Structure formats: C-alpha cells, structure tokens
N, CA, C, O and the ligand as a Tripos MOL2 file, in Angstrom:
@<TRIPOS>MOLECULE
protein
  301   299    76     0     0
PROTEIN
NO_CHARGES

@<TRIPOS>ATOM
      1 N           7.8020    6.4240    6.0330 N.3       1 MET1
      2 CA          8.1000    5.0800    6.5370 C.3       1 MET1
      3 C           9.5600    4.9710    6.9620 C.2       1 MET1
      4 O          10.4400    5.4800    6.2670 O.2       1 MET1
      5 N           9.8280    4.3300    8.0660 N.am      2 GLY2
      6 CA         11.2010    4.1530    8.5190 C.3       2 GLY2
      7 C          11.7850    2.8390    8.0420 C.2       2 GLY2
      8 O          11.1200    2.0630    7.3550 O.2       2 GLY2
      9 N          13.0250    2.5960    8.4080 N.am      3 LEU3
     10 CA         13.6400    1.3170    8.0870 C.3       3 LEU3
     11 C          12.8850    0.2400    8.8480 C.2       3 LEU3
     12 O          12.4150    0.4770    9.9610 O.2       3 LEU3
     13 N          12.7660   -0.9310    8.2600 N.am      4 GLY4
     14 CA         12.0210   -1.9930    8.9160 C.3       4 GLY4
     15 C          10.5570   -1.9770    8.5150 C.2       4 GLY4
     16 O           9.8000   -2.8780    8.8740 O.2       4 GLY4
     17 N          10.1590   -0.9560    7.7720 N.am      5 ASP5
     18 CA          8.7820   -0.8810    7.3160 C.3       5 ASP5
     19 C           8.6270   -1.3570    5.8810 C.2       5 ASP5
     20 O           7.6110   -1.0940    5.2370 O.2       5 ASP5
     21 N           9.6130   -2.0410    5.3970 N.am      6 ARG6
     22 CA          9.5420   -2.5290    4.0230 C.3       6 ARG6
     23 C           8.7470   -3.8290    3.9800 C.2       6 ARG6
     24 O           8.8020   -4.6540    4.8930 O.2       6 ARG6
     25 N           8.0100   -3.9790    2.8910 N.am      7 HIS7
     26 CA          7.2890   -5.2390    2.6920 C.3       7 HIS7
     27 C           8.2740   -6.2730    2.1650 C.2       7 HIS7
     28 O           9.1280   -5.9590    1.3360 O.2       7 HIS7
     29 N           8.1540   -7.5060    2.6470 N.am      8 GLN8
     30 CA          9.1420   -8.5350    2.2860 C.3       8 GLN8
     31 C           9.0080   -9.0320    0.8400 C.2       8 GLN8
     32 O           9.9320   -9.6300    0.2900 O.2       8 GLN8
     33 N           7.8260   -8.7710    0.2280 N.am      9 LYS9
     34 CA          7.6350   -9.1900   -1.1670 C.3       9 LYS9
     35 C           7.9560   -8.0120   -2.0670 C.2       9 LYS9
     36 O           7.3260   -6.9590   -1.9650 O.2       9 LYS9
     37 N           8.9410   -8.1850   -2.9570 N.am     10 LYS10
     38 CA          9.4290   -7.0140   -3.6780 C.3      10 LYS10
     39 C           8.4140   -6.3970   -4.6340 C.2      10 LYS10
     40 O           8.4360   -5.1850   -4.8470 O.2      10 LYS10
     41 N           7.5340   -7.1950   -5.2080 N.am     11 ASP11
     42 CA          6.4820   -6.6310   -6.0760 C.3      11 ASP11
     43 C           5.5640   -5.7060   -5.2830 C.2      11 ASP11
     44 O           5.1770   -4.6320   -5.7420 O.2      11 ASP11
     45 N           5.2320   -6.1580   -4.0860 N.am     12 VAL12
     46 CA          4.3230   -5.3890   -3.2310 C.3      12 VAL12
     47 C           5.0380   -4.1440   -2.7150 C.2      12 VAL12
     48 O           4.4630   -3.0550   -2.6890 O.2      12 VAL12
     49 N           6.2920   -4.3110   -2.3060 N.am     13 GLU13
     50 CA          7.0860   -3.1780   -1.8310 C.3      13 GLU13
     51 C           7.1840   -2.0980   -2.9110 C.2      13 GLU13
     52 O           7.0580   -0.9080   -2.6220 O.2      13 GLU13
     53 N           7.4090   -2.5240   -4.1540 N.am     14 ALA14
     54 CA          7.5130   -1.5610   -5.2630 C.3      14 ALA14
     55 C           6.1970   -0.8010   -5.4400 C.2      14 ALA14
     56 O           6.2050    0.4050   -5.6840 O.2      14 ALA14
     57 N           5.0770   -1.5000   -5.3190 N.am     15 ALA15
     58 CA          3.7690   -0.8440   -5.4500 C.3      15 ALA15
     59 C           3.5450    0.1340   -4.2950 C.2      15 ALA15
     60 O           2.9450    1.1910   -4.4860 O.2      15 ALA15
     61 N           4.0200   -0.2110   -3.1100 N.am     16 LEU16
     62 CA          3.9050    0.6990   -1.9530 C.3      16 LEU16
     63 C           4.7310    1.9590   -2.1880 C.2      16 LEU16
     64 O           4.2930    3.0630   -1.8650 O.2      16 LEU16
     65 N           5.9320    1.7920   -2.7520 N.am     17 ARG17
     66 CA          6.7820    2.9610   -3.0830 C.3      17 ARG17
     67 C           6.0930    3.8510   -4.1110 C.2      17 ARG17
     68 O           6.1570    5.0770   -4.0150 O.2      17 ARG17
     69 N           5.4300    3.2360   -5.1010 N.am     18 ARG18
     70 CA          4.7200    4.0310   -6.1220 C.3      18 ARG18
     71 C           3.5750    4.8110   -5.4750 C.2      18 ARG18
     72 O           3.3260    5.9670   -5.8170 O.2      18 ARG18
     73 N           2.8900    4.1680   -4.5470 N.am     19 ALA19
     74 CA          1.7870    4.8420   -3.8480 C.3      19 ALA19
     75 C           2.3190    6.0560   -3.0810 C.2      19 ALA19
     76 O           1.7310    7.1360   -3.1300 O.2      19 ALA19
     77 N           3.4290    5.8670   -2.3770 N.am     20 GLU20
     78 CA          4.0320    6.9690   -1.6150 C.3      20 GLU20
     79 C           4.4580    8.1030   -2.5280 C.2      20 GLU20
     80 O           4.2800    9.2790   -2.2110 O.2      20 GLU20
     81 N           5.0240    7.7290   -3.6640 N.am     21 ALA21
     82 CA          5.4930    8.7350   -4.6230 C.3      21 ALA21
     83 C           4.3350    9.5780   -5.1430 C.2      21 ALA21
     84 O           4.5380   10.7140   -5.5720 O.2      21 ALA21
     85 N           3.1210    9.0300   -5.1060 N.am     22 CYS22
     86 CA          1.9310    9.7560   -5.5600 C.3      22 CYS22
     87 C           1.2320   10.4880   -4.4170 C.2      22 CYS22
     88 O           0.1390   11.0260   -4.5940 O.2      22 CYS22
     89 N           1.8640   10.5050   -3.2480 N.am     23 GLY23
     90 CA          1.3230   11.2740   -2.1310 C.3      23 GLY23
     91 C           0.3950   10.5050   -1.2040 C.2      23 GLY23
     92 O          -0.2030   11.0830   -0.2960 O.2      23 GLY23
     93 N           0.2740    9.1930   -1.4320 N.am     24 LEU24
     94 CA         -0.5590    8.4060   -0.5240 C.3      24 LEU24
     95 C           0.2680    7.9960    0.6940 C.2      24 LEU24
     96 O           1.4980    7.9690    0.6530 O.2      24 LEU24
     97 N          -0.4300    7.6830    1.7590 N.am     25 LYS25
     98 CA          0.2390    7.3240    2.9940 C.3      25 LYS25
     99 C           0.2970    5.8060    3.1380 C.2      25 LYS25
    100 O          -0.7250    5.1240    3.0560 O.2      25 LYS25
    101 N           1.5070    5.2860    3.3530 N.am     26 VAL26
    102 CA          1.6720    3.8470    3.5850 C.3      26 VAL26
    103 C           1.8360    3.6480    5.0820 C.2      26 VAL26
    104 O           2.7530    4.1870    5.7020 O.2      26 VAL26
    105 N           0.9330    2.8660    5.6470 N.am     27 LYS27
    106 CA          0.9120    2.6990    7.0900 C.3      27 LYS27
    107 C           1.2140    1.2440    7.4370 C.2      27 LYS27
    108 O           0.4200    0.3500    7.1460 O.2      27 LYS27
    109 N           2.3630    1.0170    8.0600 N.am     28 HIS28
    110 CA          2.7250   -0.3390    8.4770 C.3      28 HIS28
    111 C           2.0850   -0.6010    9.8330 C.2      28 HIS28
    112 O           2.4780   -0.0170   10.8430 O.2      28 HIS28
    113 N           1.0910   -1.4910    9.8400 N.am     29 ASP29
    114 CA          0.3770   -1.7610   11.0730 C.3      29 ASP29
    115 C           0.0370   -3.2440   11.0630 C.2      29 ASP29
    116 O          -1.0800   -3.6460   10.7390 O.2      29 ASP29
    117 N           1.0270   -4.0370   11.4240 N.am     30 ARG30
    118 CA          0.8950   -5.4740   11.2810 C.3      30 ARG30
    119 C          -0.0490   -6.0660   12.3170 C.2      30 ARG30
    120 O           0.0190   -5.7560   13.5070 O.2      30 ARG30
    121 N          -0.9300   -6.9250   11.8240 N.am     31 ASN31
    122 CA         -1.8620   -7.6190   12.7120 C.3      31 ASN31
    123 C          -2.2860   -8.8930   12.0020 C.2      31 ASN31
    124 O          -3.0970   -8.8500   11.0780 O.2      31 ASN31
    125 N          -1.7430  -10.0250   12.4290 N.am     32 GLY32
    126 CA         -2.0380  -11.2930   11.7820 C.3      32 GLY32
    127 C          -1.5260  -11.2970   10.3550 C.2      32 GLY32
    128 O          -0.3470  -11.0390   10.1100 O.2      32 GLY32
    129 N          -2.4160  -11.5920    9.4080 N.am     33 HIS33
    130 CA         -2.0130  -11.6370    8.0010 C.3      33 HIS33
    131 C          -1.9070  -10.2530    7.3790 C.2      33 HIS33
    132 O          -1.3840  -10.0870    6.2770 O.2      33 HIS33
    133 N          -2.4110   -9.2660    8.1040 N.am     34 ARG34
    134 CA         -2.3720   -7.9150    7.5500 C.3      34 ARG34
    135 C          -1.0020   -7.2900    7.7560 C.2      34 ARG34
    136 O          -0.4290   -7.3530    8.8430 O.2      34 ARG34
    137 N          -0.4890   -6.6880    6.6950 N.am     35 TRP35
    138 CA          0.7790   -5.9480    6.8120 C.3      35 TRP35
    139 C           0.5200   -4.5060    7.2080 C.2      35 TRP35
    140 O           1.2300   -3.9240    8.0280 O.2      35 TRP35
    141 N          -0.5140   -3.9480    6.6040 N.am     36 GLY36
    142 CA         -0.8350   -2.5450    6.8770 C.3      36 GLY36
    143 C          -1.8370   -2.0190    5.8800 C.2      36 GLY36
    144 O          -2.6770   -2.7620    5.3710 O.2      36 GLY36
    145 N          -1.7440   -0.7210    5.6010 N.am     37 TYR37
    146 CA         -2.7050   -0.0600    4.7270 C.3      37 TYR37
    147 C          -2.0200    0.9300    3.8080 C.2      37 TYR37
    148 O          -0.9230    1.4130    4.0900 O.2      37 TYR37
    149 N          -2.6870    1.2210    2.7070 N.am     38 VAL38
    150 CA         -2.3560    2.4120    1.9220 C.3      38 VAL38
    151 C          -3.5680    3.3250    2.0770 C.2      38 VAL38
    152 O          -4.7000    2.9240    1.8070 O.2      38 VAL38
    153 N          -3.3180    4.5500    2.5140 N.am     39 VAL39
    154 CA         -4.3930    5.4710    2.8770 C.3      39 VAL39
    155 C          -4.3710    6.7280    2.0050 C.2      39 VAL39
    156 O          -3.3120    7.2940    1.7330 O.2      39 VAL39
    157 N          -5.5630    7.1510    1.5730 N.am     40 CYS40
    158 CA         -5.7050    8.4350    0.8910 C.3      40 CYS40
    159 C          -6.3510    9.3970    1.8870 C.2      40 CYS40
    160 O          -7.5650    9.3760    2.0900 O.2      40 CYS40
    161 N          -5.5250   10.2360    2.5010 N.am     41 CYS41
    162 CA         -6.0210   11.1410    3.5520 C.3      41 CYS41
    163 C          -7.0410   12.1630    3.0340 C.2      41 CYS41
    164 O          -8.0700   12.3600    3.6810 O.2      41 CYS41
    165 N          -6.7940   12.8240    1.8820 N.am     42 PRO42
    166 CA         -7.7730   13.8060    1.4150 C.3      42 PRO42
    167 C          -9.1410   13.1900    1.1310 C.2      42 PRO42
    168 O         -10.1560   13.8850    1.1840 O.2      42 PRO42
    169 N          -9.1770   11.9220    0.8390 N.am     43 CYS43
    170 CA        -10.4240   11.2270    0.5180 C.3      43 CYS43
    171 C         -11.0440   10.6330    1.7710 C.2      43 CYS43
    172 O         -11.4960    9.4880    1.7680 O.2      43 CYS43
    173 N         -11.0650   11.4110    2.8340 N.am     44 ASP44
    174 CA        -11.6960   10.9260    4.0510 C.3      44 ASP44
    175 C         -11.0670    9.6030    4.5160 C.2      44 ASP44
    176 O         -11.7500    8.7090    5.0150 O.2      44 ASP44
    177 N          -9.7600    9.5120    4.3380 N.am     45 ASN45
    178 CA         -9.0080    8.3300    4.7780 C.3      45 ASN45
    179 C          -9.4890    7.0130    4.1730 C.2      45 ASN45
    180 O          -9.4990    5.9770    4.8380 O.2      45 ASN45
    181 N          -9.8800    7.0690    2.9190 N.am     46 LYS46
    182 CA        -10.1550    5.8060    2.2100 C.3      46 LYS46
    183 C          -8.8550    5.0100    2.1700 C.2      46 LYS46
    184 O          -7.7700    5.5780    2.0510 O.2      46 LYS46
    185 N          -8.9780    3.6820    2.2710 N.am     47 TYR47
    186 CA         -7.7620    2.8800    2.3340 C.3      47 TYR47
    187 C          -7.9240    1.5500    1.6250 C.2      47 TYR47
    188 O          -9.0340    1.1170    1.3150 O.2      47 TYR47
    189 N          -6.7970    0.9170    1.3790 N.am     48 VAL48
    190 CA         -6.8030   -0.4620    0.9040 C.3      48 VAL48
    191 C          -5.8820   -1.2530    1.8450 C.2      48 VAL48
    192 O          -4.8100   -0.7820    2.2230 O.2      48 VAL48
    193 N          -6.3150   -2.4400    2.2070 N.am     49 ARG49
    194 CA         -5.5220   -3.3010    3.0870 C.3      49 ARG49
    195 C          -4.4060   -3.9720    2.3070 C.2      49 ARG49
    196 O          -4.5710   -4.3080    1.1350 O.2      49 ARG49
    197 N          -3.2800   -4.1620    2.9560 N.am     50 VAL50
    198 CA         -2.1520   -4.8590    2.3420 C.3      50 VAL50
    199 C          -1.8430   -6.0870    3.1960 C.2      50 VAL50
    200 O          -1.7490   -5.9860    4.4200 O.2      50 VAL50
    201 N          -1.6870   -7.2310    2.5620 N.am     51 TYR51
    202 CA         -1.4120   -8.4550    3.3000 C.3      51 TYR51
    203 C           0.0660   -8.8380    3.2570 C.2      51 TYR51
    204 O           0.7770   -8.4900    2.3140 O.2      51 TYR51
    205 N           0.5200   -9.5550    4.2780 N.am     52 CYS52
    206 CA          1.9280   -9.9430    4.4050 C.3      52 CYS52
    207 C           2.3210  -10.9760    3.3600 C.2      52 CYS52
    208 O           3.3470  -10.8410    2.6930 O.2      52 CYS52
    209 N           1.5090  -11.9900    3.2260 N.am     53 THR53
    210 CA          1.8490  -13.0810    2.3260 C.3      53 THR53
    211 C           0.6530  -13.3760    1.4180 C.2      53 THR53
    212 O          -0.0080  -14.4050    1.5560 O.2      53 THR53
    213 N           0.3880  -12.4470    0.4830 N.am     54 PRO54
    214 CA         -0.7380  -12.6730   -0.4330 C.3      54 PRO54
    215 C          -0.4940  -13.9090   -1.2930 C.2      54 PRO54
    216 O           0.6530  -14.2720   -1.5540 O.2      54 PRO54
    217 N          -1.5660  -14.5480   -1.7290 N.am     55 ARG55
    218 CA         -1.4530  -15.7290   -2.5850 C.3      55 ARG55
    219 C          -0.7110  -15.3590   -3.8570 C.2      55 ARG55
    220 O           0.1470  -16.1030   -4.3300 O.2      55 ARG55
    221 N          -1.0530  -14.1950   -4.4080 N.am     56 SER56
    222 CA         -0.3570  -13.7110   -5.5980 C.3      56 SER56
    223 C           0.1880  -12.3200   -5.3230 C.2      56 SER56
    224 O          -0.5770  -11.3790   -5.1150 O.2      56 SER56
    225 N           1.5190  -12.1880   -5.3230 N.am     57 THR57
    226 CA          2.1000  -10.8630   -5.0730 C.3      57 THR57
    227 C           1.7790   -9.9180   -6.2280 C.2      57 THR57
    228 O           1.6610   -8.7080   -6.0350 O.2      57 THR57
    229 N           1.6370  -10.4850   -7.4430 N.am     58 GLY58
    230 CA          1.2730   -9.6630   -8.6010 C.3      58 GLY58
    231 C          -0.1110   -9.0520   -8.4360 C.2      58 GLY58
    232 O          -0.3150   -7.8730   -8.7250 O.2      58 GLY58
    233 N          -1.0600   -9.8580   -7.9710 N.am     59 ASP59
    234 CA         -2.4250   -9.3660   -7.7430 C.3      59 ASP59
    235 C          -2.4570   -8.3340   -6.6170 C.2      59 ASP59
    236 O          -3.1810   -7.3400   -6.6850 O.2      59 ASP59
    237 N          -1.6580   -8.5900   -5.5810 N.am     60 GLU60
    238 CA         -1.6210   -7.6540   -4.4520 C.3      60 GLU60
    239 C          -1.0380   -6.3120   -4.9160 C.2      60 GLU60
    240 O          -1.5380   -5.2470   -4.5530 O.2      60 GLU60
    241 N           0.0210   -6.3820   -5.7170 N.am     61 ALA61
    242 CA          0.6300   -5.1530   -6.2400 C.3      61 ALA61
    243 C          -0.3560   -4.4200   -7.1470 C.2      61 ALA61
    244 O          -0.4340   -3.1920   -7.1090 O.2      61 ALA61
    245 N          -1.1070   -5.1620   -7.9600 N.am     62 LYS62
    246 CA         -2.0790   -4.5500   -8.8790 C.3      62 LYS62
    247 C          -3.1870   -3.8530   -8.0930 C.2      62 LYS62
    248 O          -3.6250   -2.7600   -8.4530 O.2      62 LYS62
    249 N          -3.6300   -4.4930   -7.0250 N.am     63 LYS63
    250 CA         -4.6620   -3.8960   -6.1690 C.3      63 LYS63
    251 C          -4.1800   -2.5490   -5.6260 C.2      63 LYS63
    252 O          -4.9330   -1.5750   -5.6060 O.2      63 LYS63
    253 N          -2.9230   -2.5040   -5.1890 N.am     64 ILE64
    254 CA         -2.3500   -1.2540   -4.6650 C.3      64 ILE64
    255 C          -2.2160   -0.2300   -5.7900 C.2      64 ILE64
    256 O          -2.5510    0.9420   -5.6180 O.2      64 ILE64
    257 N          -1.7230   -0.6840   -6.9410 N.am     65 ASP65
    258 CA         -1.5670    0.2310   -8.0850 C.3      65 ASP65
    259 C          -2.9160    0.7960   -8.5450 C.2      65 ASP65
    260 O          -3.0000    1.9650   -8.9210 O.2      65 ASP65
    261 N          -3.9620   -0.0210   -8.5170 N.am     66 ASP66
    262 CA         -5.3020    0.4600   -8.9000 C.3      66 ASP66
    263 C          -5.7770    1.5430   -7.9300 C.2      66 ASP66
    264 O          -6.3500    2.5550   -8.3360 O.2      66 ASP66
    265 N          -5.5290    1.3100   -6.6520 N.am     67 PHE67
    266 CA         -5.9000    2.3010   -5.6410 C.3      67 PHE67
    267 C          -5.1070    3.5970   -5.8810 C.2      67 PHE67
    268 O          -5.6640    4.6940   -5.8340 O.2      67 PHE67
    269 N          -3.8140    3.4500   -6.1360 N.am     68 THR68
    270 CA         -2.9460    4.6110   -6.3940 C.3      68 THR68
    271 C          -3.4300    5.3820   -7.6130 C.2      68 THR68
    272 O          -3.5000    6.6110   -7.5880 O.2      68 THR68
    273 N          -3.7620    4.6650   -8.6750 N.am     69 LYS69
    274 CA         -4.2150    5.2940   -9.9030 C.3      69 LYS69
    275 C          -5.4950    6.0950   -9.6540 C.2      69 LYS69
    276 O          -5.6690    7.2000  -10.1680 O.2      69 LYS69
    277 N          -6.3750    5.5130   -8.8590 N.am     70 HIS70
    278 CA         -7.6470    6.1450   -8.5510 C.3      70 HIS70
    279 C          -7.4850    7.3850   -7.6710 C.2      70 HIS70
    280 O          -8.2780    8.3220   -7.7690 O.2      70 HIS70
    281 N          -6.4620    7.3950   -6.8120 N.am     71 HIS71
    282 CA         -6.3350    8.4610   -5.8030 C.3      71 HIS71
    283 C          -5.1240    9.3700   -6.0020 C.2      71 HIS71
    284 O          -4.8600   10.2330   -5.1650 O.2      71 HIS71
    285 N          -4.3940    9.1920   -7.0840 N.am     72 ARG72
    286 CA         -3.1650    9.9680   -7.2520 C.3      72 ARG72
    287 C          -3.4220   11.4680   -7.3460 C.2      72 ARG72
    288 O          -2.5520   12.2650   -6.9930 O.2      72 ARG72
    289 N          -4.5910   11.8600   -7.8100 N.am     73 GLY73
    290 CA         -4.8840   13.2790   -7.9720 C.3      73 GLY73
    291 C          -5.5160   13.9340   -6.7490 C.2      73 GLY73
    292 O          -5.8150   15.1280   -6.7720 O.2      73 GLY73
    293 N          -5.7210   13.1670   -5.6860 N.am     74 CYS74
    294 CA         -6.4830   13.6830   -4.5520 C.3      74 CYS74
    295 C          -5.7050   14.6870   -3.7070 C.2      74 CYS74
    296 O          -6.2580   15.6810   -3.2350 O.2      74 CYS74
    297 N          -4.4240   14.4150   -3.5250 N.am     75 ALA75
    298 CA         -3.6120   15.2340   -2.6030 C.3      75 ALA75
    299 C          -3.3380   16.6310   -3.1570 C.2      75 ALA75
    300 O          -2.6720   17.4350   -2.5040 O.2      75 ALA75
    301 ZN         -8.3760    9.8850   -2.7890 Zn       76 ZN76
@<TRIPOS>BOND
     1     1     2 1
     2     2     3 1
     3     3     4 2
     4     3     5 am
     5     5     6 1
     6     6     7 1
     7     7     8 2
     8     7     9 am
     9     9    10 1
    10    10    11 1
    11    11    12 2
    12    11    13 am
    13    13    14 1
    14    14    15 1
    15    15    16 2
    16    15    17 am
    17    17    18 1
    18    18    19 1
    19    19    20 2
    20    19    21 am
    21    21    22 1
    22    22    23 1
    23    23    24 2
    24    23    25 am
    25    25    26 1
    26    26    27 1
    27    27    28 2
    28    27    29 am
    29    29    30 1
    30    30    31 1
    31    31    32 2
    32    31    33 am
    33    33    34 1
    34    34    35 1
    35    35    36 2
    36    35    37 am
    37    37    38 1
    38    38    39 1
    39    39    40 2
    40    39    41 am
    41    41    42 1
    42    42    43 1
    43    43    44 2
    44    43    45 am
    45    45    46 1
    46    46    47 1
    47    47    48 2
    48    47    49 am
    49    49    50 1
    50    50    51 1
    51    51    52 2
    52    51    53 am
    53    53    54 1
    54    54    55 1
    55    55    56 2
    56    55    57 am
    57    57    58 1
    58    58    59 1
    59    59    60 2
    60    59    61 am
    61    61    62 1
    62    62    63 1
    63    63    64 2
    64    63    65 am
    65    65    66 1
    66    66    67 1
    67    67    68 2
    68    67    69 am
    69    69    70 1
    70    70    71 1
    71    71    72 2
    72    71    73 am
    73    73    74 1
    74    74    75 1
    75    75    76 2
    76    75    77 am
    77    77    78 1
    78    78    79 1
    79    79    80 2
    80    79    81 am
    81    81    82 1
    82    82    83 1
    83    83    84 2
    84    83    85 am
    85    85    86 1
    86    86    87 1
    87    87    88 2
    88    87    89 am
    89    89    90 1
    90    90    91 1
    91    91    92 2
    92    91    93 am
    93    93    94 1
    94    94    95 1
    95    95    96 2
    96    95    97 am
    97    97    98 1
    98    98    99 1
    99    99   100 2
   100    99   101 am
   101   101   102 1
   102   102   103 1
   103   103   104 2
   104   103   105 am
   105   105   106 1
   106   106   107 1
   107   107   108 2
   108   107   109 am
   109   109   110 1
   110   110   111 1
   111   111   112 2
   112   111   113 am
   113   113   114 1
   114   114   115 1
   115   115   116 2
   116   115   117 am
   117   117   118 1
   118   118   119 1
   119   119   120 2
   120   119   121 am
   121   121   122 1
   122   122   123 1
   123   123   124 2
   124   123   125 am
   125   125   126 1
   126   126   127 1
   127   127   128 2
   128   127   129 am
   129   129   130 1
   130   130   131 1
   131   131   132 2
   132   131   133 am
   133   133   134 1
   134   134   135 1
   135   135   136 2
   136   135   137 am
   137   137   138 1
   138   138   139 1
   139   139   140 2
   140   139   141 am
   141   141   142 1
   142   142   143 1
   143   143   144 2
   144   143   145 am
   145   145   146 1
   146   146   147 1
   147   147   148 2
   148   147   149 am
   149   149   150 1
   150   150   151 1
   151   151   152 2
   152   151   153 am
   153   153   154 1
   154   154   155 1
   155   155   156 2
   156   155   157 am
   157   157   158 1
   158   158   159 1
   159   159   160 2
   160   159   161 am
   161   161   162 1
   162   162   163 1
   163   163   164 2
   164   163   165 am
   165   165   166 1
   166   166   167 1
   167   167   168 2
   168   167   169 am
   169   169   170 1
   170   170   171 1
   171   171   172 2
   172   171   173 am
   173   173   174 1
   174   174   175 1
   175   175   176 2
   176   175   177 am
   177   177   178 1
   178   178   179 1
   179   179   180 2
   180   179   181 am
   181   181   182 1
   182   182   183 1
   183   183   184 2
   184   183   185 am
   185   185   186 1
   186   186   187 1
   187   187   188 2
   188   187   189 am
   189   189   190 1
   190   190   191 1
   191   191   192 2
   192   191   193 am
   193   193   194 1
   194   194   195 1
   195   195   196 2
   196   195   197 am
   197   197   198 1
   198   198   199 1
   199   199   200 2
   200   199   201 am
   201   201   202 1
   202   202   203 1
   203   203   204 2
   204   203   205 am
   205   205   206 1
   206   206   207 1
   207   207   208 2
   208   207   209 am
   209   209   210 1
   210   210   211 1
   211   211   212 2
   212   211   213 am
   213   213   214 1
   214   214   215 1
   215   215   216 2
   216   215   217 am
   217   217   218 1
   218   218   219 1
   219   219   220 2
   220   219   221 am
   221   221   222 1
   222   222   223 1
   223   223   224 2
   224   223   225 am
   225   225   226 1
   226   226   227 1
   227   227   228 2
   228   227   229 am
   229   229   230 1
   230   230   231 1
   231   231   232 2
   232   231   233 am
   233   233   234 1
   234   234   235 1
   235   235   236 2
   236   235   237 am
   237   237   238 1
   238   238   239 1
   239   239   240 2
   240   239   241 am
   241   241   242 1
   242   242   243 1
   243   243   244 2
   244   243   245 am
   245   245   246 1
   246   246   247 1
   247   247   248 2
   248   247   249 am
   249   249   250 1
   250   250   251 1
   251   251   252 2
   252   251   253 am
   253   253   254 1
   254   254   255 1
   255   255   256 2
   256   255   257 am
   257   257   258 1
   258   258   259 1
   259   259   260 2
   260   259   261 am
   261   261   262 1
   262   262   263 1
   263   263   264 2
   264   263   265 am
   265   265   266 1
   266   266   267 1
   267   267   268 2
   268   267   269 am
   269   269   270 1
   270   270   271 1
   271   271   272 2
   272   271   273 am
   273   273   274 1
   274   274   275 1
   275   275   276 2
   276   275   277 am
   277   277   278 1
   278   278   279 1
   279   279   280 2
   280   279   281 am
   281   281   282 1
   282   282   283 1
   283   283   284 2
   284   283   285 am
   285   285   286 1
   286   286   287 1
   287   287   288 2
   288   287   289 am
   289   289   290 1
   290   290   291 1
   291   291   292 2
   292   291   293 am
   293   293   294 1
   294   294   295 1
   295   295   296 2
   296   295   297 am
   297   297   298 1
   298   298   299 1
   299   299   300 2
@<TRIPOS>SUBSTRUCTURE
     1 MET1         2 RESIDUE 1 A MET
     2 GLY2         6 RESIDUE 1 A GLY
     3 LEU3        10 RESIDUE 1 A LEU
     4 GLY4        14 RESIDUE 1 A GLY
     5 ASP5        18 RESIDUE 1 A ASP
     6 ARG6        22 RESIDUE 1 A ARG
     7 HIS7        26 RESIDUE 1 A HIS
     8 GLN8        30 RESIDUE 1 A GLN
     9 LYS9        34 RESIDUE 1 A LYS
    10 LYS10       38 RESIDUE 1 A LYS
    11 ASP11       42 RESIDUE 1 A ASP
    12 VAL12       46 RESIDUE 1 A VAL
    13 GLU13       50 RESIDUE 1 A GLU
    14 ALA14       54 RESIDUE 1 A ALA
    15 ALA15       58 RESIDUE 1 A ALA
    16 LEU16       62 RESIDUE 1 A LEU
    17 ARG17       66 RESIDUE 1 A ARG
    18 ARG18       70 RESIDUE 1 A ARG
    19 ALA19       74 RESIDUE 1 A ALA
    20 GLU20       78 RESIDUE 1 A GLU
    21 ALA21       82 RESIDUE 1 A ALA
    22 CYS22       86 RESIDUE 1 A CYS
    23 GLY23       90 RESIDUE 1 A GLY
    24 LEU24       94 RESIDUE 1 A LEU
    25 LYS25       98 RESIDUE 1 A LYS
    26 VAL26      102 RESIDUE 1 A VAL
    27 LYS27      106 RESIDUE 1 A LYS
    28 HIS28      110 RESIDUE 1 A HIS
    29 ASP29      114 RESIDUE 1 A ASP
    30 ARG30      118 RESIDUE 1 A ARG
    31 ASN31      122 RESIDUE 1 A ASN
    32 GLY32      126 RESIDUE 1 A GLY
    33 HIS33      130 RESIDUE 1 A HIS
    34 ARG34      134 RESIDUE 1 A ARG
    35 TRP35      138 RESIDUE 1 A TRP
    36 GLY36      142 RESIDUE 1 A GLY
    37 TYR37      146 RESIDUE 1 A TYR
    38 VAL38      150 RESIDUE 1 A VAL
    39 VAL39      154 RESIDUE 1 A VAL
    40 CYS40      158 RESIDUE 1 A CYS
    41 CYS41      162 RESIDUE 1 A CYS
    42 PRO42      166 RESIDUE 1 A PRO
    43 CYS43      170 RESIDUE 1 A CYS
    44 ASP44      174 RESIDUE 1 A ASP
    45 ASN45      178 RESIDUE 1 A ASN
    46 LYS46      182 RESIDUE 1 A LYS
    47 TYR47      186 RESIDUE 1 A TYR
    48 VAL48      190 RESIDUE 1 A VAL
    49 ARG49      194 RESIDUE 1 A ARG
    50 VAL50      198 RESIDUE 1 A VAL
    51 TYR51      202 RESIDUE 1 A TYR
    52 CYS52      206 RESIDUE 1 A CYS
    53 THR53      210 RESIDUE 1 A THR
    54 PRO54      214 RESIDUE 1 A PRO
    55 ARG55      218 RESIDUE 1 A ARG
    56 SER56      222 RESIDUE 1 A SER
    57 THR57      226 RESIDUE 1 A THR
    58 GLY58      230 RESIDUE 1 A GLY
    59 ASP59      234 RESIDUE 1 A ASP
    60 GLU60      238 RESIDUE 1 A GLU
    61 ALA61      242 RESIDUE 1 A ALA
    62 LYS62      246 RESIDUE 1 A LYS
    63 LYS63      250 RESIDUE 1 A LYS
    64 ILE64      254 RESIDUE 1 A ILE
    65 ASP65      258 RESIDUE 1 A ASP
    66 ASP66      262 RESIDUE 1 A ASP
    67 PHE67      266 RESIDUE 1 A PHE
    68 THR68      270 RESIDUE 1 A THR
    69 LYS69      274 RESIDUE 1 A LYS
    70 HIS70      278 RESIDUE 1 A HIS
    71 HIS71      282 RESIDUE 1 A HIS
    72 ARG72      286 RESIDUE 1 A ARG
    73 GLY73      290 RESIDUE 1 A GLY
    74 CYS74      294 RESIDUE 1 A CYS
    75 ALA75      298 RESIDUE 1 A ALA
    76 ZN76       301 GROUP 0 **** ****
C-alpha cells in the first residue's frame, strides 16, 4: 500500500496493518461506502469488504481481525 491508502479510522487502519503483517493483501479500491478489501490470495482470492465509515469501527476492525485469524496460515 502506498501513502494515501490509509483508512481514516484508526481502529480499522490498525486491523488492516495486522492483516498485511500476516501476509494478506489490502486493496484500496474506493467505491461509494466501500473503502476496499482484504484479500487472501492463496485461498482463491477470498476477501472481506472494508467500509469507509462503518457504524462501529470496533466491529469493522473485529471483522477484519477474524478474517486475518482465519487466513493467517494460508500464505
Ligand atoms: Zn486463506
């Protein structure tokens, strides 16, 4: 990810960094309320959507962390 690809909500940004640290791909592809995706390439590109302004940043971060936990061993 380059500069400018940071999520504006720090809880969510931290979860995205954790996902990257585990070898998952963070894809910034903004479209409406969507911020982008976290992708597990070895798993046939399974992904989870990330939203720009989730109702709960804690829940959004947990969703990303759950995906990371599930896919951390794939790469
Ligand atoms: Zn996976």
